Kinemage of the C-alpha trace (Angstrom):
@kinemage 1
@onewidth
@group {chain A} dominant
@subgroup {mainchain}
@vectorlist {calphas} color= white
{ca met a 1} P 36.700 -3.425 29.446
{ca thr a 2} L 35.392 -1.963 26.101
{ca ser a 3} L 31.775 -3.775 24.925
{ca lys a 4} L 31.752 -5.102 21.803
{ca ala a 5} L 29.427 -3.438 19.268
{ca arg a 6} L 26.299 -5.494 18.814
{ca pro a 7} L 25.526 -5.738 14.866
{ca ser a 8} L 22.287 -3.875 14.032
{ca pro a 9} L 18.925 -5.986 13.144
{ca leu a 10} L 18.830 -3.451 10.153
{ca gln a 11} L 21.030 -5.982 8.721
{ca his a 12} L 18.446 -8.365 8.260
{ca ile a 13} L 16.284 -5.486 6.094
{ca arg a 14} L 16.685 -5.581 2.192
{ca gln a 15} L 19.146 -3.185 1.112
{ca asp a 16} L 17.057 -2.016 -1.621
{ca ile a 17} L 14.092 -1.617 1.005
{ca gln a 18} L 16.626 0.568 3.125
{ca ser a 19} L 17.621 2.563 0.078
{ca met a 20} L 13.536 3.829 -0.829
{ca his a 21} L 11.359 6.489 0.258
{ca ala a 22} L 8.024 5.907 1.977
{ca tyr a 23} L 5.185 6.790 0.173
{ca ala a 24} L 4.670 10.655 0.720
{ca ile a 25} L 1.134 11.822 2.265
{ca gln a 26} L 0.988 15.775 2.131
{ca asp a 27} L 0.019 17.865 5.298
{ca ser a 28} L -3.134 18.937 4.343
{ca thr a 29} L -4.215 20.868 7.226
{ca gly a 30} L -6.490 24.011 7.056
{ca met a 31} L -5.900 23.497 3.358
{ca val a 32} L -8.468 23.069 0.256
{ca lys a 33} L -7.463 19.585 -0.435
{ca leu a 34} L -7.084 18.912 -4.298
{ca asp a 35} L -4.076 16.739 -4.400
{ca ala a 36} L -5.875 12.971 -4.057
{ca met a 37} L -8.192 12.458 -6.282
{ca glu a 38} L -10.677 11.996 -3.597
{ca asn a 39} L -14.602 12.723 -3.835
{ca pro a 40} L -15.268 15.856 -2.357
{ca phe a 41} L -18.646 15.505 -1.031
{ca pro a 42} L -19.505 13.863 2.378
{ca leu a 43} L -22.444 11.705 2.941
{ca pro a 44} L -25.596 13.924 3.651
{ca leu a 45} L -26.349 14.318 6.988
{ca glu a 46} L -29.224 11.914 7.027
{ca leu a 47} L -27.375 8.987 5.398
{ca gln a 48} L -24.242 9.823 8.100
{ca lys a 49} L -26.534 9.736 11.120
{ca ala a 50} L -28.040 6.201 9.729
{ca leu a 51} L -24.665 5.028 8.590
{ca gly a 52} L -23.952 5.625 12.365
{ca glu a 53} L -26.374 3.277 13.677
{ca arg a 54} L -25.322 0.450 11.174
{ca leu a 55} L -21.689 0.861 12.416
{ca gly a 56} L -22.605 0.892 16.277
{ca ala a 57} L -24.519 -2.047 15.586
{ca val a 58} L -21.831 -4.382 14.024
{ca ala a 59} L -20.395 -7.420 16.001
{ca ile a 60} L -17.039 -5.732 16.107
{ca asn a 61} L -15.807 -8.439 18.843
{ca arg a 62} L -15.824 -11.136 16.047
{ca tyr a 63} L -13.793 -11.548 13.117
{ca pro a 64} L -15.654 -10.584 9.774
{ca gly a 65} L -17.604 -13.370 8.763
{ca arg a 66} L -20.904 -13.606 5.975
{ca arg a 67} L -21.531 -9.740 5.718
{ca val a 68} L -18.043 -9.580 3.864
{ca glu a 69} L -19.391 -12.622 1.460
{ca asp a 70} L -22.456 -10.163 1.027
{ca leu a 71} L -20.702 -7.442 0.286
{ca arg a 72} L -18.827 -9.519 -2.454
{ca gln a 73} L -22.385 -10.579 -4.121
{ca ala a 74} L -23.776 -6.781 -3.722
{ca leu a 75} L -20.799 -5.590 -6.010
{ca ala a 76} L -21.513 -8.588 -8.440
{ca arg a 77} L -24.655 -7.238 -8.819
{ca his a 78} L -23.754 -3.737 -8.760
{ca val a 79} L -21.290 -4.451 -11.798
{ca asp a 80} L -23.468 -7.010 -13.458
{ca leu a 81} L -20.601 -9.686 -13.030
{ca pro a 82} L -20.380 -11.307 -16.661
{ca glu a 83} L -20.926 -15.240 -17.101
{ca gly a 84} L -17.915 -16.947 -16.279
{ca cys a 85} L -16.396 -14.347 -14.211
{ca ala a 86} L -15.452 -14.426 -10.402
{ca leu a 87} L -14.809 -11.550 -8.023
{ca met a 88} L -12.470 -10.941 -5.344
{ca leu a 89} L -11.994 -8.260 -2.650
{ca gly a 90} L -8.972 -6.520 -1.428
{ca asn a 91} L -7.661 -3.705 1.242
{ca gly a 92} L -7.705 -1.289 -1.505
{ca ser a 93} L -6.451 -1.703 -5.037
{ca asp a 94} L -2.920 -1.821 -3.313
{ca glu a 95} L -3.512 -4.886 -1.753
{ca leu a 96} L -4.580 -6.676 -5.148
{ca ile a 97} L -1.689 -5.246 -6.968
{ca ser a 98} L 0.431 -6.825 -4.241
{ca leu a 99} L -0.984 -9.837 -4.233
{ca leu a 100} L -0.855 -10.025 -8.025
{ca ala a 101} L 2.835 -9.512 -7.894
{ca met a 102} L 3.062 -12.418 -5.436
{ca ala a 103} L 0.745 -15.143 -7.542
{ca cys a 104} L 3.289 -14.517 -10.595
{ca asp a 105} L 6.874 -14.240 -8.533
{ca met a 106} L 8.517 -17.401 -10.429
{ca pro a 107} L 12.327 -17.013 -11.942
{ca gly a 108} L 12.635 -14.574 -14.897
{ca ala a 109} L 8.699 -13.011 -14.174
{ca ser a 110} L 8.326 -9.271 -14.980
{ca ile a 111} L 5.733 -6.412 -14.943
{ca leu a 112} L 5.199 -4.282 -17.452
{ca ala a 113} L 3.580 -1.041 -17.872
{ca pro a 114} L 3.164 2.552 -19.692
{ca val a 115} L 4.913 5.543 -17.840
{ca pro a 116} L 3.920 7.874 -16.517
{ca gly a 117} L 1.540 5.597 -14.297
{ca phe a 118} L 0.498 4.729 -10.990
{ca val a 119} L 3.680 4.227 -8.744
{ca met a 120} L 2.040 0.999 -6.983
{ca tyr a 121} L 2.731 -1.417 -10.363
{ca ala a 122} L 6.377 -0.629 -10.057
{ca met a 123} L 6.483 -0.890 -6.023
{ca ser a 124} L 5.035 -4.006 -6.247
{ca ala a 125} L 7.508 -5.430 -8.430
{ca gln a 126} L 10.126 -4.197 -6.278
{ca leu a 127} L 9.049 -5.343 -3.293
{ca gln a 128} L 8.020 -8.735 -5.049
{ca gly a 129} L 11.797 -9.095 -6.800
{ca leu a 130} L 10.166 -8.747 -10.104
{ca thr a 131} L 11.636 -6.642 -12.759
{ca phe a 132} L 9.774 -3.766 -13.705
{ca his a 133} L 9.841 -2.540 -17.383
{ca gly a 134} L 8.357 1.057 -17.976
{ca val a 135} L 7.308 1.816 -21.397
{ca pro a 136} L 7.292 5.889 -22.010
{ca leu a 137} L 3.768 7.203 -23.721
{ca thr a 138} L 3.989 9.305 -26.348
{ca ala a 139} L 4.578 13.269 -25.761
{ca glu a 140} L 0.799 13.617 -26.015
{ca phe a 141} L 0.329 10.900 -23.038
{ca glu a 142} L -1.174 8.377 -25.471
{ca leu a 143} L -0.073 4.571 -25.925
{ca asp a 144} L 3.238 3.845 -27.770
{ca ala a 145} L 1.676 1.167 -29.673
{ca asp a 146} L 4.783 -0.193 -31.463
{ca ala a 147} L 6.755 0.532 -27.978
{ca met a 148} L 4.484 -1.368 -26.066
{ca arg a 149} L 4.567 -4.044 -28.126
{ca ala a 150} L 8.132 -4.560 -28.930
{ca ala a 151} L 8.693 -4.579 -24.605
{ca met a 152} L 6.208 -7.507 -24.569
{ca arg a 153} L 7.882 -9.372 -27.326
{ca glu a 154} L 11.191 -9.112 -25.622
{ca his a 155} L 10.297 -9.397 -22.305
{ca arg a 156} L 7.326 -11.648 -22.329
{ca pro a 157} L 5.524 -9.815 -18.923
{ca ala a 158} L 3.544 -12.081 -16.875
{ca ile a 159} L 1.350 -8.813 -15.896
{ca thr a 160} L 0.674 -5.877 -18.294
{ca tyr a 161} L -1.008 -3.247 -16.577
{ca ile a 162} L -3.444 -0.861 -18.499
{ca ala a 163} L -4.696 1.962 -16.256
{ca tyr a 164} L -8.205 3.473 -17.867
{ca pro a 165} L -8.376 6.021 -17.395
{ca asn a 166} L -4.640 6.819 -16.737
{ca asn a 167} L -3.235 8.112 -13.636
{ca pro a 168} L -1.564 10.901 -13.098
{ca thr a 169} L -2.416 11.685 -17.162
{ca ala a 170} L -6.249 11.186 -16.920
{ca asn a 171} L -6.569 10.254 -20.002
{ca leu a 172} L -8.182 7.007 -21.666
{ca trp a 173} L -6.236 5.154 -24.253
{ca asp a 174} L -7.618 4.246 -27.616
{ca ala a 175} L -9.527 0.867 -27.419
{ca asp a 176} L -8.387 -0.756 -30.498
{ca thr a 177} L -4.842 -0.187 -29.373
{ca ile a 178} L -5.743 -2.050 -26.098
{ca arg a 179} L -7.421 -4.871 -27.745
{ca gly a 180} L -3.966 -5.428 -29.740
{ca leu a 181} L -2.140 -5.594 -26.436
{ca val a 182} L -4.331 -7.838 -25.077
{ca ala a 183} L -3.582 -10.275 -27.991
{ca gly a 184} L 0.047 -9.411 -27.662
{ca ala a 185} L 0.081 -10.805 -23.877
{ca ala a 186} L -1.745 -13.836 -24.823
{ca asp a 187} L 0.163 -14.578 -27.619
{ca his a 188} L 2.972 -15.611 -24.531
{ca gly a 189} L 0.177 -16.514 -22.082
{ca gly a 190} L 0.455 -13.207 -19.939
{ca leu a 191} L -2.168 -11.513 -17.943
{ca val a 192} L -3.350 -7.913 -18.575
{ca val a 193} L -4.637 -5.937 -15.584
{ca val a 194} L -7.117 -3.224 -16.777
{ca asp a 195} L -7.351 -1.115 -13.696
{ca glu a 196} L -10.272 1.432 -13.619
{ca ala a 197} L -9.468 3.089 -10.123
{ca tyr a 198} L -11.660 6.227 -12.160
{ca gln a 199} L -14.621 4.394 -13.468
{ca pro a 200} L -17.296 6.656 -12.058
{ca phe a 201} L -15.943 9.381 -13.706
{ca ser a 202} L -15.061 7.730 -17.373
{ca ser a 203} L -17.342 7.732 -20.221
{ca arg a 204} L -16.359 4.065 -21.239
{ca ser a 205} L -15.655 0.766 -19.487
{ca trp a 206} L -13.475 -2.292 -20.295
{ca leu a 207} L -15.944 -4.675 -18.718
{ca glu a 208} L -18.477 -4.175 -21.710
{ca glu a 209} L -15.551 -5.130 -23.713
{ca ile a 210} L -15.187 -8.188 -21.565
{ca arg a 211} L -18.768 -8.984 -21.766
{ca ala a 212} L -19.221 -8.460 -25.264
{ca asn a 213} L -16.040 -10.812 -26.298
{ca pro a 214} L -14.977 -12.954 -23.445
{ca ala a 215} L -12.871 -15.078 -25.492
{ca ala a 216} L -10.402 -12.217 -26.578
{ca asn a 217} L -10.151 -11.019 -23.205
{ca ala a 218} L -10.009 -14.757 -21.275
{ca asn a 219} L -5.969 -13.089 -19.959
{ca val a 220} L -7.772 -9.895 -18.710
{ca leu a 221} L -8.390 -8.689 -15.032
{ca leu a 222} L -10.077 -5.775 -14.546
{ca met a 223} L -9.685 -4.164 -11.191
{ca arg a 224} L -11.794 -1.359 -9.439
{ca thr a 225} L -11.867 0.756 -6.063
{ca leu a 226} L -14.594 2.203 -3.976
{ca ser a 227} L -11.863 5.080 -2.982
{ca lys a 228} L -13.231 7.522 -5.965
{ca phe a 229} L -16.895 6.177 -5.593
{ca gly a 230} L -16.628 7.825 -2.698
{ca leu a 231} L -15.309 5.685 0.212
{ca ala a 232} L -11.276 6.397 0.279
{ca gly a 233} L -11.445 6.351 3.822
{ca val a 234} L -12.723 2.745 3.695
{ca arg a 235} L -10.374 1.048 1.707
{ca leu a 236} L -11.892 -1.356 -0.449
{ca gly a 237} L -11.096 -2.525 -3.963
{ca tyr a 238} L -12.069 -5.458 -6.518
{ca leu a 239} L -11.184 -7.533 -8.758
{ca leu a 240} L -13.019 -9.750 -11.260
{ca gly a 241} L -12.225 -11.865 -14.509
{ca pro a 242} L -12.305 -15.308 -15.500
{ca gln a 243} L -12.800 -17.940 -12.579
{ca ala a 244} L -10.075 -19.763 -12.918
{ca leu a 245} L -7.847 -16.814 -12.673
{ca val a 246} L -9.774 -15.367 -9.820
{ca his a 247} L -9.424 -18.433 -8.224
{ca glu a 248} L -5.874 -18.674 -7.621
{ca val a 249} L -5.413 -14.894 -7.009
{ca asp a 250} L -7.460 -15.380 -4.382
{ca lys a 251} L -5.643 -18.043 -2.445
{ca leu a 252} L -3.114 -15.180 -1.572
{ca arg a 253} L -5.463 -12.854 0.164
{ca pro a 254} L -5.128 -12.648 3.686
{ca pro a 255} L -7.584 -14.018 6.452
{ca tyr a 256} L -10.228 -11.289 6.968
{ca asn a 257} L -8.468 -8.508 4.711
{ca val a 258} L -11.254 -6.705 4.849
{ca ser a 259} L -13.232 -5.684 7.820
{ca thr a 260} L -16.715 -6.103 9.384
{ca leu a 261} L -16.533 -2.168 9.517
{ca asn a 262} L -15.340 -1.476 6.180
{ca ala a 263} L -17.862 -4.340 4.360
{ca glu a 264} L -20.946 -2.625 6.468
{ca cys a 265} L -19.930 0.767 5.108
{ca ala a 266} L -19.497 -0.255 1.298
{ca leu a 267} L -22.746 -2.404 1.753
{ca phe a 268} L -24.655 0.954 2.932
{ca ala a 269} L -22.900 2.731 -0.041
{ca leu a 270} L -23.868 0.429 -2.548
{ca glu a 271} L -27.762 0.411 -1.030
{ca his a 272} L -27.373 4.418 -1.690
{ca ala a 273} L -25.624 4.009 -5.327
{ca asp a 274} L -27.553 7.051 -6.533
{ca val a 275} L -26.501 9.425 -4.291
{ca phe a 276} L -22.691 8.879 -5.077
{ca ala a 277} L -23.904 8.677 -8.859
{ca gly a 278} L -25.369 11.967 -8.261
{ca gln a 279} L -21.995 13.270 -6.971
{ca ala a 280} L -20.070 11.548 -9.770
{ca ala a 281} L -22.411 13.603 -12.291
{ca leu a 282} L -21.310 16.847 -10.237
{ca ile a 283} L -17.923 15.723 -10.683
{ca arg a 284} L -18.194 15.601 -14.094
{ca glu a 285} L -19.852 18.817 -14.864
{ca gln a 286} L -17.127 20.852 -12.717
{ca arg a 287} L -14.584 18.982 -14.618
{ca ala a 288} L -15.473 20.510 -17.798
{ca arg a 289} L -15.990 23.777 -16.075
{ca leu a 290} L -12.215 23.597 -14.598
{ca val a 291} L -10.838 22.729 -17.881
{ca glu a 292} L -12.309 25.627 -19.743
{ca glu a 293} L -11.285 28.236 -17.083
{ca leu a 294} L -7.873 26.496 -17.380
{ca ala a 295} L -7.822 26.641 -20.903
{ca ala a 296} L -8.457 30.531 -20.866
{ca met a 297} L -5.381 31.390 -18.785
{ca pro a 298} L -2.690 32.233 -20.369
{ca gly a 299} L 0.572 29.895 -20.335
{ca val a 300} L -1.806 26.885 -19.487
{ca arg a 301} L -2.643 23.903 -20.628
{ca pro a 302} L -4.849 21.529 -19.486
{ca phe a 303} L -5.120 17.758 -20.708
{ca pro a 304} L -8.231 16.094 -21.704
{ca ser a 305} L -9.504 14.037 -18.959
{ca glu a 306} L -11.688 10.822 -18.034
{ca ala a 307} L -11.289 10.938 -14.527
{ca asn a 308} L -12.017 13.212 -11.429
{ca met a 309} L -8.366 15.282 -11.953
{ca val a 310} L -6.901 17.539 -14.582
{ca leu a 311} L -3.421 17.106 -15.454
{ca val a 312} L -2.442 21.124 -16.376
{ca arg a 313} L 0.968 22.177 -17.872
{ca leu a 314} L 2.342 25.566 -16.782
{ca pro a 315} L 5.342 27.761 -17.130
{ca asp a 316} L 6.891 27.032 -13.751
{ca ala a 317} L 4.930 23.912 -12.133
{ca gln a 318} L 7.081 24.204 -8.651
{ca arg a 319} L 6.336 27.959 -8.463
{ca ala a 320} L 2.551 27.601 -9.179
{ca phe a 321} L 2.547 24.875 -6.508
{ca glu a 322} L 3.849 27.077 -3.784
{ca gly a 323} L 1.609 30.287 -4.989
{ca leu a 324} L -1.281 27.647 -4.772
{ca lys a 325} L -0.276 26.305 -1.547
{ca ala a 326} L 0.767 29.701 0.026
{ca arg a 327} L -3.442 30.601 -0.835
{ca gly a 328} L -4.161 27.634 0.860
{ca val a 329} L -5.119 25.320 -1.871
{ca leu a 330} L -2.887 22.276 -1.663
{ca val a 331} L -2.675 19.962 -5.030
{ca lys a 332} L -0.158 17.233 -6.541
{ca asn a 333} L 3.252 18.279 -8.052
{ca val a 334} L 3.771 15.789 -10.702
{ca ser a 335} L 6.289 17.465 -12.710
{ca lys a 336} L 9.290 15.768 -11.117
{ca met a 337} L 7.787 12.101 -11.374
{ca his a 338} L 8.661 11.559 -14.967
{ca pro a 339} L 10.238 13.513 -17.673
{ca leu a 340} L 7.219 13.388 -19.935
{ca leu a 341} L 5.218 15.570 -16.998
{ca gly a 342} L 8.015 18.321 -16.956
{ca asn a 343} L 6.283 21.438 -15.497
{ca cys a 344} L 2.911 19.693 -14.819
{ca leu a 345} L 0.652 19.819 -11.657
{ca arg a 346} L -1.901 17.193 -11.064
{ca leu a 347} L -5.383 18.863 -9.783
{ca thr a 348} L -8.297 17.412 -8.105
{ca val a 349} L -11.854 18.382 -9.006
{ca gly a 350} L -13.408 19.419 -6.008
{ca thr a 351} L -16.630 20.802 -4.993
{ca pro a 352} L -17.655 24.178 -7.202
{ca asp a 353} L -16.557 26.744 -4.221
{ca glu a 354} L -13.168 24.134 -3.561
{ca asn a 355} L -12.527 24.512 -7.514
{ca ala a 356} L -13.593 28.600 -7.949
{ca gln a 357} L -10.720 29.094 -4.512
{ca met a 358} L -8.225 26.552 -7.029
{ca val a 359} L -8.714 28.414 -10.045
{ca ala a 360} L -8.227 32.124 -8.352
{ca ala a 361} L -5.325 31.048 -6.332
{ca leu a 362} L -3.877 29.669 -9.545
{ca arg a 363} L -4.487 32.963 -11.545
{ca ala a 364} L -3.013 34.837 -8.633
{ca ser a 365} L 0.004 32.365 -8.565
{ca leu a 366} L 0.882 32.349 -12.087
């Protein structure tokens, strides 16, 4: 008697998900890790000890409570939250991006963003069943204003993402162009989400624009993360904007999405914001030095950066990537992410010693 084959439970998992690739994280064991735009500086020893004592006293047997609200208020003070705005917390920016797609998931809705850009904008749209429209940047990685406006008129996206600065190109786009896109989105009632993940390293913030002209930014939400602040392991992002908009998105936030331990870490970091500001200043100094050293290498072109990374074009990105890795330095090969990124590597700005090792390894790899 032959047994009948049982149907696979995989039949209940969407086919588009089965054909996707999971987000890849490179193995960095034993490497100089310069692939993920992390703050390279650990906490000073005395702060490590103080934080350990704080976390040891957290009531981890209880669900998150008042301390999460304390963090929300502390962040509101930290950014000097504009009048009429509200702020909500996310388990990193990734969760906020997913919640925004969920909030706007209506028949025919779409999400639009310049490309190349942060992969989660397109992924959140796909996972939520929304259409994603990517509008290519110019060859110099600037916004193509005409193409963006044409795409907005044609598709009337529910959400337009503007990364400020952009990942992986690291540049800040023209403010007048962004003002025009915000106004264009408002014409059809669309949201604009300004993603300031790299704000600690940038010379400008759209928050000042929101504060100076709230009426023109009534359809703008501003998103930030504490990952680049120096807490990549804590997983905390936040979204701010007009109270009515944030109120609706906040309804989708899972209960207790921010753990008590994460909240306590973030509160501790905000109490020592001067330490992290000093680290960011050193990273900015190192970025300028790194760009100069890269520009002096034959055949190497670094692009302008307002983030804690530098996009660089080389004669052979794959060969340079493998040469760096063989010499113990791990960076990100973005050359196959988008045609505009041909032969490009993305280099995270590290400590002075890490940057020196990377520069020496790159010279040897060319």
